[in-house]
C-alpha positions as CSV (number, residue, x, y, z in Angstrom):
1,M,0.1,0.0,0.2
2,D,0.9,3.5,-0.4
3,V,-0.7,4.5,2.8
4,L,-1.8,2.0,5.5
5,L,-3.7,3.4,8.4
6,V,-4.0,0.9,11.5
7,G,-7.2,1.3,13.6
8,A,-10.5,2.7,12.5
9,G,-11.4,5.5,14.7
10,P,-12.7,8.7,13.8
11,A,-8.7,10.3,13.5
12,N,-7.8,7.5,10.4
13,L,-11.1,7.6,8.7
14,A,-10.8,11.4,8.7
15,C,-7.2,10.9,7.6
16,A,-8.6,8.4,4.6
17,L,-11.3,10.1,3.6
18,H,-9.7,13.9,3.8
19,L,-6.8,12.1,1.4
20,T,-8.6,10.7,-0.8
21,N,-10.3,14.6,-1.8
22,L,-7.2,16.2,-1.6
23,L,-5.7,13.7,-4.3
24,S,-8.8,14.0,-6.5
25,S,-8.3,18.2,-6.3
26,H,-4.4,17.6,-6.8
27,N,-5.3,15.4,-9.8
28,E,-7.9,17.8,-11.1
29,K,-5.4,20.7,-10.4
30,A,-2.7,18.6,-12.4
31,K,-4.3,18.1,-15.5
32,Q,-5.3,21.7,-15.9
33,T,-1.7,22.4,-15.2
34,G,0.1,20.0,-16.9
35,A,1.8,18.7,-13.9
36,K,2.5,15.4,-13.3
37,P,-0.6,13.5,-11.3
38,L,-0.3,11.0,-8.4
39,D,-2.5,8.2,-10.1
40,E,-3.6,4.9,-8.1
41,I,-2.1,6.0,-4.8
42,S,-3.8,3.2,-2.6
43,I,-5.0,3.5,0.9
44,A,-6.1,0.9,3.4
45,V,-7.5,1.2,6.9
46,I,-7.1,-2.1,9.3
47,E,-9.3,-2.6,12.0
48,K,-8.8,-5.4,14.8
49,A,-13.0,-4.9,15.2
50,A,-15.5,-7.7,13.6
51,E,-17.2,-4.4,12.0
52,I,-16.4,-0.6,11.8
53,G,-17.2,0.9,14.7
54,A,-17.7,-2.3,16.9
55,H,-15.0,-1.0,19.2
56,Q,-15.6,2.8,19.4
57,L,-17.4,4.0,22.7
58,S,-17.4,7.5,24.2
59,G,-19.5,9.8,25.9
60,A,-20.3,11.7,23.7
61,V,-20.8,15.8,23.1
62,L,-19.2,16.5,19.7
63,D,-17.8,19.9,19.0
64,P,-18.5,19.7,15.1
65,V,-16.0,22.5,13.9
66,S,-13.6,19.7,12.4
67,L,-16.5,17.5,10.9
68,R,-17.6,20.6,9.5
69,E,-14.2,21.1,8.0
70,L,-14.1,17.6,6.9
71,I,-17.7,17.3,5.4
72,P,-19.2,21.0,5.1
73,D,-23.1,19.9,4.8
74,F,-22.6,17.0,7.1
75,E,-26.4,17.3,8.5
76,A,-27.7,17.3,5.3
77,E,-25.3,13.8,4.3
78,G,-27.2,12.3,6.9
79,A,-24.5,12.5,9.8
80,P,-25.9,10.3,12.7
81,L,-26.4,13.5,15.2
82,E,-28.5,12.5,18.2
83,A,-29.7,16.0,19.0
84,P,-28.6,19.5,19.3
85,V,-27.1,20.3,23.0
86,G,-29.8,21.5,25.1
87,S,-30.4,21.7,28.7
88,E,-27.2,21.8,30.5
89,K,-26.5,21.0,34.1
90,V,-23.5,20.5,36.6
91,Y,-24.0,19.2,39.7
92,F,-21.7,18.6,43.1
93,L,-23.2,15.4,44.6
94,T,-22.7,14.0,48.3
95,E,-24.5,10.5,48.9
96,T,-28.2,11.7,49.3
97,R,-27.8,15.3,47.8
98,R,-26.7,17.7,45.0
99,F,-25.9,20.9,44.4
100,S,-26.2,23.1,41.1
101,L,-23.2,24.5,40.0
102,P,-22.3,27.2,37.7
103,I,-21.4,25.6,34.5
104,P,-17.6,25.9,33.7
105,P,-16.7,27.7,30.0
106,P,-15.1,24.8,29.2
107,L,-18.2,22.4,29.3
108,H,-20.4,25.0,28.1
109,N,-22.0,23.4,24.7
110,H,-24.0,25.2,23.1
111,G,-23.7,24.5,19.3
112,N,-22.5,20.7,19.9
113,Y,-24.1,17.7,19.5
114,V,-25.0,14.7,21.5
115,V,-23.8,11.6,19.3
116,S,-23.0,7.8,19.4
117,L,-19.3,7.3,18.1
118,N,-20.3,3.8,17.5
119,K,-22.9,5.7,15.0
120,L,-20.7,8.2,14.0
121,V,-17.7,6.2,12.8
122,R,-19.6,3.6,11.1
123,W,-21.2,6.3,9.1
124,L,-17.5,7.7,8.0
125,G,-16.4,3.9,7.3
126,E,-19.2,3.8,4.7
127,K,-17.9,7.4,3.3
128,C,-14.6,6.1,3.4
129,E,-15.6,2.8,1.3
130,A,-17.5,5.1,-0.8
131,A,-14.5,7.2,-1.7
132,G,-12.4,4.2,-2.9
133,V,-10.7,3.5,0.7
134,N,-10.0,-0.3,1.4
135,I,-11.1,-1.3,4.9
136,F,-10.1,-4.4,6.4
137,P,-12.0,-5.1,9.8
138,E,-10.5,-8.3,11.7
139,F,-7.0,-7.7,10.9
140,P,-5.4,-6.8,14.1
141,G,-1.8,-5.1,13.5
142,A,0.7,-7.3,15.8
143,E,3.7,-6.2,14.8
144,M,5.5,-3.0,13.4
145,L,7.9,-3.6,10.5
146,Y,11.3,-1.4,10.3
147,E,14.0,-1.5,7.9
148,G,17.9,-0.5,8.5
149,D,20.0,1.0,11.3
150,N,18.2,3.9,11.7
151,N,14.4,1.7,12.3
152,R,12.5,3.3,9.6
153,V,9.1,1.9,10.0
154,T,8.2,0.1,6.6
155,G,4.6,-1.3,7.5
156,V,2.7,-3.9,9.7
157,R,2.4,-7.4,10.2
158,T,-1.0,-8.5,11.4
159,G,-2.2,-11.4,13.6
160,D,-2.3,-14.9,12.8
161,K,-5.6,-16.6,12.6
162,G,-6.7,-19.9,13.9
163,V,-4.3,-20.3,16.6
164,D,-5.3,-22.7,19.8
165,K,-4.7,-22.0,23.0
166,N,-1.3,-24.1,23.1
167,G,0.0,-21.8,20.0
168,M,-0.7,-24.7,17.8
169,P,-2.4,-24.1,14.3
170,K,-6.0,-25.3,14.0
171,P,-7.6,-26.5,10.5
172,N,-8.5,-22.9,9.9
173,F,-5.2,-21.2,10.4
174,E,-4.2,-18.5,7.9
175,P,-0.8,-16.4,8.8
176,G,-0.9,-13.1,9.2
177,V,0.5,-11.1,6.5
178,D,3.0,-8.3,6.3
179,I,1.2,-5.0,4.8
180,L,4.2,-2.7,3.7
181,A,3.7,1.1,3.3
182,K,5.2,4.3,2.1
183,V,3.4,5.8,5.0
184,T,1.9,3.7,8.4
185,V,-0.2,6.0,10.5
186,L,-1.2,4.8,13.7
187,G,-4.6,5.7,15.0
188,E,-5.1,2.5,17.1
189,G,-7.4,4.4,20.1
190,V,-6.0,4.8,23.7
191,R,-2.6,2.7,24.9
192,G,-2.3,1.3,21.0
193,S,-0.5,-1.8,21.3
194,L,1.6,-0.9,18.6
195,T,2.4,2.8,19.3
196,K,3.2,1.7,22.8
197,Q,5.9,-0.6,21.1
198,M,7.0,1.7,18.9
199,V,7.3,4.7,21.2
200,R,9.6,2.6,23.4
201,R,11.7,1.5,20.7
202,L,12.2,4.5,19.1
203,N,12.2,6.9,22.3
204,L,9.5,9.0,21.1
205,D,8.7,10.3,24.5
206,S,12.2,11.5,26.0
207,D,10.7,14.8,25.7
208,S,7.2,14.1,27.1
209,D,5.9,13.5,30.8
210,P,4.5,10.0,31.7
211,Q,1.1,9.3,29.8
212,V,-1.6,9.4,32.5
213,Y,-5.4,8.0,31.6
214,S,-8.8,7.4,33.2
215,V,-11.3,4.7,32.3
216,G,-15.1,5.5,31.3
217,I,-17.8,3.2,32.5
218,K,-20.6,3.6,30.6
219,E,-24.3,1.9,30.3
220,L,-27.3,2.8,28.0
221,W,-30.7,3.1,29.2
222,E,-33.8,2.8,27.3
223,M,-36.6,4.6,29.1
224,P,-40.7,4.2,28.8
225,D,-41.2,8.0,28.7
226,D,-39.4,11.5,27.6
227,R,-38.2,12.2,30.7
228,F,-34.9,13.1,29.7
229,P,-35.1,14.5,26.3
230,A,-32.3,14.1,23.4
231,G,-30.0,16.9,23.7
232,S,-30.2,17.1,27.5
233,V,-26.5,17.3,29.3
234,I,-25.8,16.8,33.2
235,H,-22.2,16.6,34.1
236,T,-21.5,15.7,37.9
237,L,-18.4,15.7,40.0
238,G,-18.2,14.2,43.6
239,W,-19.7,11.4,45.3
240,P,-19.2,8.4,45.0
241,L,-15.6,9.2,44.3
242,D,-13.5,10.4,47.5
243,P,-11.5,13.6,47.5
244,H,-8.5,12.1,46.3
245,T,-9.5,10.1,43.2
246,F,-10.1,12.2,39.8
247,G,-13.3,11.6,37.8
248,G,-16.9,12.8,37.4
249,S,-20.0,11.3,35.7
250,W,-22.5,12.4,32.7
251,V,-25.8,12.1,31.8
252,Y,-26.9,12.4,27.9
253,G,-30.2,12.2,26.2
254,M,-30.3,10.5,22.9
255,R,-33.0,9.9,20.5
256,D,-35.6,7.1,21.0
257,R,-35.9,7.7,24.7
258,I,-32.3,6.3,25.2
259,I,-30.2,7.9,28.2
260,D,-26.4,7.6,28.1
261,L,-24.9,7.7,31.3
262,G,-21.3,6.8,32.7
263,L,-18.5,7.3,35.1
264,V,-14.8,8.6,34.5
265,V,-12.5,7.5,37.2
266,G,-8.6,8.8,36.8
267,L,-6.3,5.9,36.5
268,D,-4.0,7.4,39.1
269,Y,-6.1,6.9,42.4
270,R,-4.5,6.1,45.5
271,D,-6.8,3.3,47.3
272,P,-6.1,-0.4,45.8
273,S,-9.4,-1.4,46.7
274,I,-11.2,1.3,44.2
275,D,-13.5,-0.1,41.7
276,P,-14.6,1.4,38.8
277,H,-17.3,-0.6,37.6
278,H,-18.6,-0.7,41.4
279,E,-17.8,3.3,41.7
280,F,-20.4,3.6,38.6
281,Q,-23.1,1.2,40.2
282,R,-23.0,3.2,43.3
283,F,-23.4,6.3,41.4
284,K,-26.6,5.1,39.9
285,T,-28.3,4.6,43.7
286,H,-27.7,8.3,43.9
287,P,-31.7,9.7,44.6
288,E,-31.3,11.8,42.2
289,I,-29.8,9.3,39.0
290,K,-31.9,6.3,40.8
291,R,-35.2,8.5,39.8
292,L,-34.3,9.6,36.6
293,L,-33.5,5.9,35.5
294,E,-36.7,4.6,37.6
295,G,-39.0,2.3,34.8
296,G,-35.9,2.0,32.4
297,K,-34.4,-1.0,31.1
298,M,-30.1,-1.0,30.6
299,V,-29.4,-2.0,27.1
300,R,-26.0,-1.6,26.7
301,Y,-22.5,-1.8,28.8
302,G,-19.2,-0.8,27.7
303,A,-15.6,0.3,29.1
304,K,-12.6,2.2,28.2
305,A,-9.7,4.4,28.8
306,M,-8.6,7.8,27.6
307,P,-5.8,9.6,27.6
308,V,-6.3,12.9,29.9
309,G,-2.3,13.7,30.4
310,G,-2.9,16.5,27.7
311,W,-0.1,18.9,26.1
312,Y,2.8,17.5,28.0
313,T,2.3,14.3,27.7
314,L,2.1,14.0,23.8
315,P,5.2,12.0,22.2
316,K,7.1,12.6,19.1
317,L,4.2,12.4,16.6
318,T,6.4,11.3,13.6
319,Y,9.6,9.2,12.5
320,D,10.7,7.9,9.5
321,G,7.8,6.3,7.6
322,V,5.5,6.5,10.5
323,M,2.9,8.9,11.8
324,I,0.9,8.8,15.5
325,I,-2.8,10.5,15.7
326,G,-5.7,10.7,17.8
327,D,-6.5,8.9,21.1
328,S,-2.8,7.1,20.4
329,A,-1.1,10.3,20.5
330,A,-3.2,11.6,23.8
331,M,-4.9,14.4,21.7
332,L,-7.9,14.6,24.0
333,N,-8.7,18.0,25.6
334,G,-9.6,16.5,29.4
335,E,-10.9,19.9,30.8
336,R,-13.9,19.9,27.8
337,L,-14.5,16.3,28.1
338,K,-13.3,16.6,24.3
339,G,-11.3,14.3,21.9
340,I,-13.3,13.9,18.9
341,H,-13.1,16.7,17.4
342,L,-9.3,16.9,17.8
343,A,-9.1,13.4,16.7
344,I,-10.7,14.4,13.0
345,K,-8.9,17.7,12.4
346,A,-5.4,15.6,13.6
347,G,-6.7,13.2,10.5
348,M,-6.6,15.7,8.4
349,L,-3.8,17.7,9.1
350,A,-2.1,14.0,8.9
351,A,-3.5,13.7,5.3
352,E,-2.2,17.0,4.3
353,T,1.1,16.0,5.6
354,I,0.9,12.8,3.6
355,L,0.2,14.7,0.4
356,D,2.7,16.5,0.5
357,A,5.2,13.8,1.0
358,L,3.5,11.8,-1.9
359,I,4.4,14.6,-4.3
360,A,7.8,14.9,-2.7
361,G,8.3,11.3,-2.9
362,D,10.0,11.9,0.7
363,F,8.7,10.0,3.8
364,S,11.4,10.5,6.2
365,K,11.2,12.2,9.6
366,W,12.4,15.4,8.3
367,K,9.4,15.7,5.8
368,L,6.7,14.1,7.9
369,C,7.7,16.2,11.0
370,D,5.9,19.1,9.2
371,F,2.9,17.3,10.7
372,D,4.0,18.0,14.4
373,A,4.2,21.7,13.3
374,K,0.7,21.6,11.7
375,I,-0.6,20.1,15.7
376,R,0.7,23.1,17.2
377,K,0.1,25.5,14.9
378,S,-4.0,24.2,14.8
379,Y,-6.6,24.4,17.3
380,I,-5.0,20.9,18.3
381,G,-2.3,22.7,20.0
382,S,-3.9,26.0,21.4
383,E,-6.7,23.5,22.8
384,L,-4.5,21.4,24.5
385,Y,-1.9,24.0,25.4
386,K,-4.6,26.3,27.2
387,S,-5.8,23.3,29.2
388,R,-2.4,21.6,29.7
389,N,-2.1,21.5,33.4
390,F,-5.9,20.3,33.9
391,H,-5.4,16.8,35.1
392,Q,-2.3,17.9,36.7
393,S,-3.8,20.0,38.8
394,F,-5.9,17.5,40.5
395,D,-2.4,15.1,41.6
396,R,-3.0,16.8,45.2
397,G,-7.1,16.2,45.6
398,R,-10.5,17.4,44.2
399,T,-10.2,20.8,46.2
400,W,-6.9,21.7,45.0
401,G,-7.5,20.9,41.6
402,I,-11.0,23.4,41.7
403,V,-8.8,26.2,42.8
404,L,-5.8,25.6,40.5
405,N,-8.5,25.4,37.3
406,G,-10.0,28.4,38.5
407,I,-7.1,30.2,38.6
408,S,-6.3,28.8,35.2
409,T,-9.7,29.7,33.7
410,L,-9.4,33.6,34.8
411,T,-5.9,33.4,33.2
412,G,-6.6,32.6,30.0
413,G,-4.5,29.1,31.0
414,R,-1.3,31.1,32.0
415,L,-1.4,30.6,35.3
416,P,-0.3,27.9,36.5
417,K,3.2,27.6,35.3
418,R,3.9,23.6,34.1
419,L,2.8,21.1,36.9
420,P,4.5,17.8,37.6
421,I,2.7,14.8,37.0
422,K,3.8,11.1,37.1
423,A,2.5,7.9,35.7
424,G,-0.9,6.5,37.6
425,P,0.3,3.3,39.3
426,E,3.1,5.3,40.9
427,H,0.2,7.0,43.1
428,M,-1.1,3.9,44.2
429,Q,-0.4,3.0,48.2
430,K,0.7,-0.3,49.4
431,V,-1.5,-1.8,52.3
432,T,1.2,-0.7,54.3
433,E,0.8,2.8,53.5
434,R,-2.9,3.3,54.2
435,P,-4.5,4.0,57.9
436,G,-6.1,0.7,58.5
437,G,-4.8,-1.1,55.3
438,L,-7.1,-2.2,52.5
439,D,-11.0,-0.5,52.6
440,G,-12.6,-4.0,53.0
441,N,-15.8,-2.5,53.7
442,R,-16.0,0.0,50.8
443,Y,-18.6,-1.8,48.7
444,V,-20.4,-3.9,51.9
445,D,-23.7,-1.7,51.2
446,L,-23.8,-2.4,47.4
447,R,-26.2,-5.0,46.7
448,Y,-26.8,-5.9,42.9
449,D,-30.6,-6.2,42.1
450,D,-30.5,-6.8,38.4
451,K,-32.6,-3.7,38.0
452,L,-30.6,-0.8,38.7
453,T,-27.2,-2.2,39.7
454,F,-25.2,-5.2,38.1
455,A,-22.5,-7.3,38.6
456,K,-19.6,-7.4,36.1
457,L,-20.3,-10.6,34.4
458,T,-24.4,-9.2,33.7
459,D,-23.0,-6.1,32.5
460,V,-20.2,-7.8,30.1
461,Y,-22.8,-9.9,28.4
462,Y,-24.7,-6.6,27.5
463,S,-21.6,-5.7,25.9
464,S,-21.9,-8.3,23.4
465,T,-18.6,-9.2,24.2
466,E,-17.1,-12.4,22.1
467,H,-13.9,-14.3,22.0
468,D,-13.1,-17.7,20.9
469,E,-11.8,-19.6,23.7
470,D,-9.6,-21.8,22.1
471,Q,-6.8,-19.1,21.3
472,P,-3.8,-17.8,23.1
473,V,-4.6,-15.5,26.2
474,H,-4.1,-12.0,24.9
475,L,-3.7,-10.9,28.2
476,K,0.5,-11.4,29.2
477,V,1.2,-11.6,32.2
478,A,4.9,-11.5,32.6
479,D,5.4,-13.2,36.3
480,T,2.6,-14.9,37.8
481,N,4.5,-15.4,40.8
482,I,4.4,-11.6,41.7
483,C,0.4,-11.7,41.4
484,V,0.7,-14.7,43.8
485,D,2.9,-13.4,46.3
486,R,4.4,-9.7,46.4
487,C,1.3,-8.2,44.8
488,T,-1.3,-10.0,47.1
489,R,1.0,-8.8,50.3
490,E,1.8,-5.3,48.9
491,Y,-1.5,-4.2,47.3
492,G,-3.9,-6.9,47.6
493,N,-4.3,-7.8,44.4
494,P,-5.8,-4.7,42.4
495,C,-6.0,-6.2,39.2
496,Q,-9.4,-8.0,40.6
497,N,-10.6,-4.3,41.4
498,F,-9.6,-1.8,38.4
499,C,-10.9,-4.7,35.6
500,P,-14.3,-4.0,34.7
501,A,-14.9,-7.3,33.0
502,N,-14.1,-9.9,36.0
503,V,-11.0,-10.7,33.7
504,Y,-8.4,-11.5,36.7
505,E,-9.1,-13.7,39.5
506,M,-6.7,-15.1,42.5
507,V,-8.3,-18.5,42.9
508,E,-7.6,-20.4,45.8
509,E,-6.4,-24.0,45.4
510,K,-5.5,-26.9,47.7
511,E,-3.1,-26.4,50.8
512,G,-4.0,-22.6,50.8
513,N,-2.2,-22.0,47.5
514,R,-3.6,-19.4,44.9
515,R,-3.2,-18.9,41.6
516,L,-4.1,-15.9,38.8
517,Q,-6.9,-17.1,36.5
518,I,-7.2,-15.0,33.3
519,N,-11.0,-14.8,32.1
520,F,-9.5,-13.3,28.8
521,S,-13.0,-14.2,27.1
522,N,-14.4,-11.6,29.2
523,C,-12.1,-8.6,28.2
524,V,-13.9,-5.4,26.6
525,H,-10.6,-3.8,25.5
526,C,-10.7,-1.0,28.0
527,K,-6.4,-1.5,28.6
528,T,-7.5,-0.9,32.2
529,C,-5.1,-3.6,33.2
530,D,-2.3,-2.5,30.9
531,I,-2.3,0.7,32.6
532,M,-2.9,0.4,36.2
533,D,-0.9,-2.5,36.9
534,P,1.6,-1.1,39.9
535,Y,4.5,-3.5,38.7
536,Q,3.9,-3.1,34.9
537,I,4.2,-6.6,33.9
538,I,0.4,-7.0,32.2
539,D,0.8,-6.6,28.6
540,W,-2.3,-6.2,26.7
541,V,-2.1,-7.5,23.1
542,P,-4.8,-7.7,20.3
543,P,-6.7,-11.1,20.2
544,E,-7.3,-12.9,17.3
545,G,-9.3,-10.5,14.7
546,G,-13.0,-9.9,15.0
547,G,-13.0,-10.8,19.1
548,G,-13.9,-8.4,21.6
549,P,-16.7,-6.4,22.6
550,N,-19.7,-5.5,20.0
551,Y,-20.5,-1.4,21.0
552,R,-23.8,-1.2,19.1
553,N,-24.9,2.7,19.2
554,M,-22.3,3.2,22.4
């Protein structure tokens, strides 16, 4: 291929669509001027999900600025928008009460749209295919391909299919293929497995702060009436999260009487007993939320990590033959709770850079680094720079974070100066460091009734997650002895808590021995384990193509 895009998210699909438009315009102009056209440029997108959009999950409220640049008449073109934002509210929650707060300027959503990212990505995928882009679902990228002493990226090797749990070929075995390209674009989402490998190998984060993340837990509820109109928006902070845990909730009104609600928990919390899924279930028991959901029915579930470190955590975005965009590059504005518009814009700027490289026949980092400059000069750069200390402000707790972000808003982002940040797992306290050890009674008052609150396995069912169980485990634990011994003593095995899909279990065996059981077929591909493991010995790699959740309308 000339151009290979790994991951069919909004960034890469926008890149592919914009590039086809740019090529068409370039060739038309070349005909008029007698210049040499760029004929037969092949563009391919590979995606690990069974279908385009199946692994896409977000809140989401969309700032349409970049979508309007990409497709000026997107409303008339049938973009799957739920509704323009109407009523907006921000609450501070205690366990039994809620207090209305003024809406912070970054959360003013007038002119924005409530959307389903799954629907939006499916629609963009259709636009790409109609424009001649080759899209290949069920093809996860398994390994980067390099060439020469300078490690120039030449493409991607896809994963094998039809391998049993012992690593042996089954009758339906299909080996992975090497896809070579002049330019490879990594837009594989948060904590992308190829991006992680490459950034480490090429030292692309040498001038960056550590990446930090949050995880979002989400459900869709079908309601019997129009009590929460489409376009209604609520954001909350406070309960059920403790003052030292970053996060908050959202409630969005979608069409067809669907309520989209979820909870974001910062993956830099201190208490190893915190369970984001349980925190979300507790959130729904708040009188305000319980009353809102009364008589409704939960119909979908999902979970996904998101990059929240912002400006100072962006790695170098280009190298010889490769570019990084979207969530893979941490392009999310945590202060606005938005990243889709930045991903789309990044895809468009990547396409413009690729066109220039194709014209010049130069795919070196010296040519592709124009993309880094374009990002910094665009509203991606201005947005992320203005909110560069947002997550960092909360490192000392909620109150301090609110104060510092108030100062930032009043000064237009000029103050405070650069704040330090460290990787999320480094915040986790050992049992011996916490007063009273583990908070073993944190969730004792929560009983799942399967009407309002649901156990993890019940929720996983509503994510439509499927994996062939006769395949290699795609959650690689470097040393399970650490899990059984050291992690039990030091942290109480937090993997059992932070995973929102009940993948990790410490199982008691005969004579008091314990072992780690990995229920990989439950995995919803949120990447929380890869991020939050205190020893960084869990490595999430793509399973066989097509496995994972099916986030319909999420």
